[in-house]
Backbone as a chain_set.jsonl record, in Angstrom:
{"seq": "MLVKLRTKFSENGSFDLPTKENVTKYIRLNKVPNRPGLYFIFAGHGCKGDPIYIGKAGTLTQAGLFRPQGIAKRLGAKQNGKTRNCYFQQIMRQKYKQGLSFAWFVTYGNGHSTLPALAEAEEIQKFLQKNRCLPALNKAF", "coords": {"N": [[-13.242, 3.878, 5.522], [-11.086, 4.66, 4.01], [-11.796, 7.257, 3.523], [-11.53, 8.926, 5.992], [-8.726, 8.711, 6.152], [-7.851, 10.067, 3.701], [-8.728, 12.58, 4.456], [-7.042, 12.871, 6.634], [-4.295, 12.807, 5.606], [-3.228, 14.762, 3.29], [-1.882, 14.27, 0.875], [-2.177, 11.981, -1.273], [-3.697, 9.175, -3.019], [-4.808, 6.747, -5.679], [-4.994, 3.969, -7.625], [-6.228, 1.678, -10.339], [-5.372, -1.57, -10.888], [-5.175, -3.476, -13.705], [-5.724, -6.793, -14.808], [-2.993, -8.353, -16.318], [-1.427, -6.277, -16.671], [1.363, -3.89, -15.878], [2.653, -3.068, -12.982], [4.651, -1.283, -12.508], [4.329, 0.323, -14.549], [1.868, 1.616, -14.073], [2.419, 2.887, -11.57], [4.145, 4.835, -12.348], [2.516, 6.222, -14.022], [0.424, 7.069, -12.571], [1.778, 8.891, -10.797], [2.605, 8.141, -8.195], [4.336, 8.959, -5.291], [7.62, 8.581, -4.149], [7.871, 8.328, -1.324], [7.706, 8.455, 2.298], [5.202, 6.538, 3.742], [1.845, 5.041, 3.703], [0.183, 2.361, 2.53], [-2.53, 0.548, 0.599], [-3.793, -2.527, -0.608], [-6.433, -3.566, -2.69], [-8.845, -6.14, -3.598], [-10.2, -6.167, -6.756], [-11.746, -3.287, -8.559], [-11.519, 0.296, -7.728], [-10.946, 0.398, -5.061], [-12.479, -0.572, -3.031], [-14.417, -2.27, -0.232], [-12.996, -4.465, 2.078], [-9.47, -4.212, 2.528], [-6.878, -6.171, 1.105], [-4.426, -6.244, 1.704], [-2.261, -4.476, 3.784], [0.225, -2.009, 4.126], [3.456, -0.392, 4.737], [5.661, 2.156, 3.764], [8.79, 3.154, 3.999], [11.308, 3.326, 6.273], [12.461, 4.682, 9.218], [15.828, 5.769, 10.212], [18.333, 5.447, 12.874], [19.571, 7.996, 12.774], [17.524, 9.768, 11.992], [16.658, 9.958, 9.473], [14.999, 8.909, 6.532], [15.032, 5.562, 5.082], [16.003, 4.826, 1.735], [13.502, 3.805, 0.396], [10.564, 4.648, -0.504], [6.911, 4.951, -1.128], [6.58, 4.52, -3.794], [8.737, 2.887, -4.455], [8.334, 0.96, -2.961], [6.007, -0.36, -3.586], [6.952, -1.364, -6.149], [9.164, -3.041, -5.384], [10.567, -6.34, -4.439], [8.59, -9.404, -3.62], [8.136, -12.021, -1.844], [10.261, -13.045, -2.958], [10.124, -12.61, -5.654], [9.812, -10.331, -8.455], [7.525, -7.611, -8.114], [5.751, -7.006, -10.113], [5.683, -9.788, -11.208], [4.728, -11.07, -8.887], [2.056, -9.575, -8.477], [0.832, -10.456, -10.896], [0.714, -12.991, -10.582], [-1.022, -13.494, -8.317], [-3.141, -12.463, -9.369], [-3.735, -13.951, -11.581], [-4.369, -16.481, -10.043], [-6.22, -15.763, -8.039], [-7.277, -13.309, -7.636], [-8.817, -12.384, -10.15], [-10.23, -10.195, -11.042], [-8.556, -8.111, -11.016], [-6.686, -5.738, -9.157], [-6.745, -2.963, -6.758], [-5.176, 0.099, -5.703], [-4.281, 2.181, -2.933], [-2.812, 4.963, -1.888], [-0.98, 6.786, 0.864], [0.847, 9.698, 1.792], [2.496, 9.803, 4.858], [4.599, 11.115, 6.33], [5.994, 14.242, 6.238], [5.811, 17.252, 4.526], [4.208, 18.758, 6.376], [2.996, 16.551, 7.543], [3.332, 14.281, 10.341], [3.444, 11.767, 10.88], [4.632, 8.526, 11.638], [5.561, 6.046, 9.143], [5.073, 3.337, 10.242], [3.655, 3.534, 12.494], [1.079, 4.537, 11.276], [0.467, 2.174, 9.803], [0.36, 0.341, 11.815], [-1.83, 1.296, 13.239], [-3.845, 1.072, 11.231], [-3.863, -1.719, 10.723], [-4.711, -2.529, 13.308], [-7.307, -1.601, 13.557], [-8.404, -3.025, 11.118], [-8.131, -5.671, 12.218], [-9.653, -5.52, 14.464], [-12.206, -5.31, 13.518], [-12.463, -7.613, 11.791], [-11.291, -9.787, 13.061], [-8.983, -11.036, 12.172], [-5.821, -10.907, 10.264], [-5.448, -8.976, 7.104], [-5.823, -10.75, 4.038], [-3.656, -10.941, 2.625], [-1.511, -10.179, 4.205], [1.035, -11.824, 6.141], [1.826, -11.797, 8.593], [2.18, -9.645, 11.583]], "CA": [[-11.918, 3.573, 5.908], [-10.078, 5.592, 3.276], [-12.294, 8.683, 3.545], [-10.692, 9.752, 7.271], [-7.309, 8.655, 5.944], [-7.765, 11.102, 2.811], [-8.679, 13.756, 5.284], [-5.787, 13.244, 7.701], [-3.401, 12.89, 4.925], [-3.799, 15.405, 2.154], [-1.166, 13.826, -0.167], [-2.728, 10.76, -1.267], [-3.931, 8.855, -4.47], [-5.292, 5.49, -5.689], [-5.085, 3.498, -8.909], [-6.493, 0.47, -10.54], [-4.188, -2.467, -11.809], [-6.005, -4.417, -14.61], [-5.037, -8.207, -15.032], [-2.111, -8.458, -17.366], [-0.966, -4.94, -16.609], [2.529, -3.859, -15.233], [2.308, -2.352, -11.938], [5.467, -0.415, -12.433], [3.905, 1.497, -15.534], [0.967, 2.38, -13.447], [3.038, 3.553, -10.51], [4.511, 5.954, -12.993], [1.281, 6.942, -14.6], [-0.428, 7.653, -11.417], [2.876, 9.748, -10.116], [3.0, 7.806, -7.038], [5.549, 9.454, -4.823], [8.49, 7.84, -3.304], [7.996, 9.32, 0.206], [7.021, 7.554, 3.476], [3.807, 6.632, 3.996], [0.894, 3.925, 3.946], [-0.583, 1.87, 1.228], [-3.555, -0.528, 0.587], [-4.113, -3.205, -1.766], [-7.858, -4.164, -2.676], [-9.276, -6.935, -4.657], [-11.18, -5.463, -7.619], [-11.584, -1.959, -8.858], [-12.09, 1.24, -6.929], [-10.411, 0.519, -3.713], [-13.776, -0.922, -2.293], [-14.388, -3.438, 0.748], [-11.876, -4.482, 3.022], [-8.127, -4.229, 1.941], [-6.322, -7.708, 1.099], [-2.961, -5.896, 2.333], [-2.075, -3.25, 4.504], [1.676, -1.958, 4.256], [4.081, 0.633, 4.934], [6.904, 2.454, 3.042], [9.601, 4.198, 4.865], [11.945, 2.991, 7.583], [13.363, 5.577, 10.083], [16.988, 5.266, 10.822], [18.57, 6.122, 14.105], [19.974, 9.213, 12.523], [16.361, 10.5, 11.898], [16.57, 10.137, 8.122], [14.243, 7.521, 6.025], [15.771, 4.743, 4.064], [15.273, 5.403, 0.293], [12.371, 2.95, -0.24], [9.201, 5.356, -0.23], [5.88, 4.349, -1.406], [6.737, 4.13, -5.304], [9.713, 1.72, -4.717], [7.887, -0.307, -2.033], [5.098, -0.961, -4.585], [7.477, -1.818, -7.203], [9.894, -4.07, -4.831], [10.039, -7.591, -4.402], [7.543, -9.868, -2.699], [8.38, -13.4, -1.831], [11.5, -13.381, -3.886], [9.834, -12.322, -7.138], [9.301, -8.93, -8.401], [6.299, -7.24, -7.605], [4.939, -7.362, -11.328], [5.233, -11.063, -11.415], [3.803, -11.387, -7.918], [0.91, -9.254, -8.567], [0.41, -11.139, -11.919], [0.363, -14.477, -10.161], [-2.128, -13.474, -7.425], [-4.366, -12.077, -9.925], [-4.135, -15.249, -12.103], [-4.807, -17.413, -9.094], [-7.114, -15.521, -6.982], [-8.017, -11.991, -7.776], [-8.964, -12.408, -11.578], [-10.874, -8.978, -11.514], [-7.754, -6.995, -10.847], [-6.413, -5.024, -7.913], [-6.717, -1.502, -6.852], [-4.018, 0.629, -4.608], [-4.704, 3.406, -2.424], [-1.533, 5.426, -0.819], [-0.832, 8.092, 1.598], [2.241, 10.175, 2.504], [2.026, 10.089, 6.361], [5.5, 11.817, 6.905], [6.512, 15.253, 5.581], [4.815, 18.236, 4.134], [3.101, 18.833, 7.318], [2.497, 15.284, 8.374], [4.218, 13.705, 10.874], [3.043, 10.288, 11.481], [5.644, 7.796, 11.268], [4.629, 4.987, 8.597], [5.001, 2.294, 11.065], [2.562, 3.835, 13.364], [0.046, 4.635, 10.597], [0.265, 0.816, 9.358], [-0.039, -0.282, 12.9], [-3.335, 1.727, 13.334], [-4.756, 0.507, 10.297], [-4.02, -3.203, 11.115], [-5.424, -2.758, 14.47], [-8.701, -1.364, 12.894], [-8.885, -4.326, 10.528], [-8.287, -6.83, 13.284], [-10.888, -5.381, 15.499], [-13.385, -5.663, 12.739], [-12.458, -8.973, 11.217], [-10.656, -10.917, 14.075], [-7.642, -11.581, 11.583], [-5.167, -9.933, 9.355], [-5.868, -8.962, 5.584], [-5.512, -11.913, 3.367], [-2.16, -11.128, 1.976], [-0.713, -9.776, 5.21], [1.256, -13.009, 6.64], [2.122, -11.68, 10.111], [2.35, -8.402, 11.967]], "C": [[-11.105, 4.626, 5.424], [-10.485, 7.005, 3.431], [-11.608, 9.346, 4.777], [-9.251, 9.617, 6.738], [-6.905, 9.88, 4.625], [-7.849, 12.468, 3.459], [-7.58, 14.177, 5.971], [-4.6, 13.452, 6.989], [-3.638, 13.307, 3.458], [-2.94, 14.787, 0.652], [-1.465, 12.418, -0.289], [-3.195, 10.277, -2.942], [-4.164, 7.446, -4.372], [-5.092, 5.298, -7.346], [-5.535, 2.151, -9.213], [-5.567, -0.346, -11.341], [-5.092, -3.362, -12.586], [-5.222, -5.679, -14.687], [-4.425, -7.841, -16.321], [-1.262, -7.108, -17.512], [0.475, -4.821, -15.778], [2.243, -2.888, -14.179], [3.445, -1.038, -11.807], [5.138, 0.716, -13.419], [2.797, 2.333, -14.792], [1.402, 3.337, -12.269], [3.465, 4.932, -11.126], [3.445, 6.927, -13.517], [0.686, 7.516, -13.814], [0.512, 8.529, -10.404], [2.904, 9.59, -8.519], [4.47, 8.188, -6.44], [6.446, 8.413, -4.183], [8.889, 8.252, -1.857], [7.336, 8.188, 0.918], [5.824, 7.637, 3.656], [3.23, 5.179, 4.099], [0.288, 3.457, 2.841], [-1.497, 0.462, 1.477], [-3.613, -1.261, -0.555], [-5.552, -3.847, -1.546], [-7.911, -5.26, -3.853], [-10.289, -6.2, -5.679], [-10.792, -4.036, -7.641], [-12.009, -1.18, -8.058], [-11.725, 1.331, -5.453], [-11.774, 0.292, -2.734], [-13.521, -2.233, -1.245], [-13.246, -3.198, 1.647], [-10.549, -4.779, 2.118], [-7.648, -5.828, 2.049], [-4.87, -7.512, 1.694], [-2.859, -4.57, 2.677], [-0.57, -2.925, 4.669], [2.16, -0.536, 4.51], [5.174, 0.939, 4.057], [7.683, 3.423, 3.628], [9.969, 3.686, 6.119], [12.648, 4.229, 8.013], [14.588, 5.1, 10.493], [17.191, 6.094, 12.139], [18.827, 7.711, 14.086], [18.67, 10.191, 12.215], [16.023, 10.775, 10.406], [15.858, 8.768, 7.63], [15.303, 6.849, 5.044], [15.106, 5.179, 2.708], [14.158, 4.66, -0.244], [11.178, 3.535, 0.249], [7.974, 4.397, -0.779], [5.888, 3.787, -2.847], [7.647, 2.885, -5.414], [9.165, 0.59, -4.019], [7.024, -0.999, -2.964], [5.585, -1.724, -5.683], [8.755, -3.024, -6.739], [9.539, -5.548, -4.961], [9.287, -8.181, -3.53], [7.845, -11.247, -2.955], [9.362, -13.819, -2.877], [11.31, -12.956, -5.439], [9.536, -10.67, -6.93], [7.819, -8.604, -8.579], [5.309, -7.279, -9.004], [4.848, -8.587, -11.417], [4.351, -11.449, -10.151], [2.372, -11.176, -7.841], [0.153, -9.982, -9.797], [-0.347, -12.522, -11.37], [-0.757, -14.445, -9.421], [-3.299, -13.258, -8.296], [-4.692, -13.262, -10.852], [-4.742, -16.395, -11.318], [-6.003, -17.136, -8.283], [-7.972, -14.286, -7.318], [-8.077, -11.5, -9.455], [-9.549, -11.063, -12.054], [-9.966, -7.83, -11.317], [-7.512, -6.593, -9.517], [-6.409, -3.657, -8.111], [-5.675, -1.095, -5.433], [-4.432, 1.989, -4.287], [-3.146, 3.715, -1.527], [-1.776, 6.912, -0.27], [0.288, 8.393, 2.009], [1.693, 10.619, 3.909], [3.179, 10.861, 6.895], [6.093, 12.869, 5.866], [5.634, 16.289, 4.968], [3.701, 18.595, 5.12], [2.597, 17.808, 8.084], [3.772, 14.788, 8.925], [3.989, 12.184, 11.565], [3.915, 9.32, 10.725], [4.709, 6.462, 10.342], [4.372, 3.715, 9.116], [3.702, 2.236, 11.856], [1.136, 3.794, 12.64], [-0.051, 3.015, 10.294], [-0.162, 0.145, 10.622], [-1.529, -0.067, 13.297], [-4.219, 1.068, 12.515], [-4.975, -1.127, 10.51], [-4.844, -3.49, 12.201], [-7.051, -2.628, 14.354], [-9.129, -2.647, 12.224], [-9.193, -5.629, 11.628], [-9.341, -6.781, 14.234], [-12.182, -5.859, 14.754], [-13.511, -7.129, 12.161], [-11.877, -10.21, 11.925], [-9.376, -11.742, 13.18], [-7.109, -10.629, 10.618], [-5.729, -9.966, 7.851], [-5.161, -10.245, 5.018], [-4.062, -12.191, 2.945], [-0.936, -10.592, 3.129], [-0.071, -11.133, 6.059], [1.422, -12.792, 8.112], [2.201, -10.187, 10.312], [3.087, -8.4, 13.561]], "O": [[-10.499, 5.403, 6.162], [-9.634, 7.895, 3.47], [-11.07, 10.424, 4.526], [-8.552, 10.606, 6.961], [-5.827, 10.474, 4.619], [-7.142, 13.398, 3.073], [-7.136, 15.323, 6.038], [-3.764, 14.192, 7.509], [-4.088, 12.565, 2.584], [-3.428, 14.904, -0.472], [-1.026, 11.649, 0.565], [-3.01, 11.019, -3.906], [-3.882, 6.828, -3.346], [-5.045, 6.224, -8.156], [-5.257, 1.325, -8.343], [-5.029, 0.101, -12.353], [-5.835, -4.057, -11.893], [-3.998, -5.573, -14.623], [-4.993, -7.228, -17.225], [-0.485, -6.958, -18.455], [0.693, -5.738, -14.985], [1.592, -1.886, -14.475], [3.202, -0.015, -11.167], [5.546, 1.863, -13.238], [2.783, 3.562, -14.866], [0.825, 4.401, -12.047], [3.211, 5.998, -10.565], [3.502, 8.155, -13.449], [0.264, 8.623, -14.151], [0.065, 8.849, -9.302], [3.131, 10.499, -7.721], [5.532, 7.832, -6.951], [5.931, 7.402, -3.705], [10.022, 8.444, -1.414], [6.66, 7.276, 0.441], [5.273, 8.734, 3.746], [3.924, 4.241, 4.49], [-0.197, 4.317, 2.105], [-1.256, -0.433, 2.287], [-3.479, -0.636, -1.606], [-5.863, -4.489, -0.543], [-7.172, -5.251, -4.837], [-11.245, -5.629, -5.156], [-9.848, -3.557, -7.013], [-12.963, -1.607, -7.409], [-12.154, 2.228, -4.728], [-11.979, 1.022, -1.764], [-12.612, -3.047, -1.409], [-12.688, -2.135, 1.919], [-10.603, -5.498, 1.12], [-8.019, -6.57, 2.958], [-4.214, -8.467, 2.111], [-3.289, -3.639, 1.996], [-0.024, -3.684, 5.47], [1.371, 0.408, 4.499], [5.706, -0.037, 3.528], [7.222, 4.556, 3.759], [9.136, 3.57, 7.018], [13.394, 4.801, 7.218], [14.593, 4.047, 11.13], [16.533, 7.077, 12.482], [18.488, 8.513, 14.956], [18.878, 11.404, 12.213], [15.237, 11.669, 10.093], [16.072, 7.695, 8.195], [16.177, 7.429, 4.4], [14.009, 5.721, 2.573], [13.852, 4.9, -1.412], [10.68, 3.105, 1.289], [8.128, 3.177, -0.834], [5.302, 2.737, -3.112], [7.447, 1.995, -6.241], [9.417, -0.572, -4.339], [7.24, -2.192, -3.177], [4.905, -2.613, -6.195], [9.23, -3.782, -7.585], [8.491, -5.96, -5.458], [9.179, -7.56, -2.473], [7.839, -11.692, -4.102], [9.234, -14.838, -3.555], [12.218, -12.978, -6.271], [9.222, -9.998, -5.948], [7.044, -9.356, -9.17], [4.128, -7.593, -8.863], [3.711, -8.867, -11.797], [3.321, -12.098, -10.334], [1.551, -11.984, -7.407], [-1.069, -10.104, -9.723], [-1.472, -12.966, -11.597], [-1.614, -15.283, -9.701], [-4.372, -13.798, -8.029], [-5.874, -13.596, -10.933], [-5.527, -17.181, -11.848], [-6.732, -18.037, -7.868], [-9.202, -14.293, -7.269], [-7.522, -10.498, -9.906], [-9.446, -10.736, -13.236], [-10.401, -6.682, -11.408], [-8.193, -7.153, -8.658], [-6.176, -3.104, -9.185], [-5.486, -1.796, -4.439], [-4.844, 2.81, -5.106], [-2.557, 2.943, -0.77], [-2.447, 7.841, -0.719], [0.925, 7.535, 2.619], [0.811, 11.446, 4.143], [2.935, 11.383, 7.983], [6.603, 12.494, 4.81], [4.453, 15.941, 4.986], [2.519, 18.716, 4.8], [1.903, 17.977, 9.087], [4.881, 14.783, 8.393], [4.406, 11.747, 12.638], [3.974, 9.253, 9.497], [3.607, 6.016, 10.661], [3.548, 2.981, 8.571], [2.902, 1.303, 11.922], [0.174, 3.214, 13.144], [-1.095, 2.63, 10.822], [-1.088, -0.659, 10.512], [-2.301, -0.973, 13.61], [-5.243, 0.536, 12.942], [-6.077, -1.674, 10.463], [-5.603, -4.459, 12.21], [-7.866, -3.362, 14.913], [-10.076, -3.3, 12.662], [-10.212, -6.308, 11.758], [-9.863, -7.771, 14.747], [-13.027, -6.612, 15.238], [-14.595, -7.709, 12.102], [-11.948, -11.366, 11.509], [-8.933, -12.847, 13.495], [-7.768, -9.685, 10.184], [-6.401, -10.921, 7.462], [-4.108, -10.691, 5.472], [-3.458, -13.263, 2.915], [0.276, -10.619, 2.915], [-0.944, -11.564, 6.812], [1.109, -13.73, 8.845], [2.284, -9.467, 9.317], [3.34, -7.334, 14.122]]}, "num_chains": 1, "name": "protein.A"}
């Protein structure tokens, strides 16, 4: 799954988030860009298996500009009314005790012209066709 995306979107990366660690720290350490794109969250380390979440970062306005929430800000934003640090720690305590891993792809800019929403929709569609449901942490699409 990620191999094709790494070929298609040359600006990409990944990192593992151990339990009890701060996601904001890992976003900085791994130089996750605040640019429009697509990201995945996996249970465990190494971005293996099916993702538990597929998301986009970057909303295009009518004026043709992206709102200022790129991948780095999206990964550090709020989820269910909690900071992402609190949210990720909670789900790791409750269900994903082995930690989480993240993969990200800049889909728009530097020679790439795929809107993040389109990239997200394509990946959700692939997951749905394979698994007949959404990833565990995607509530709706």
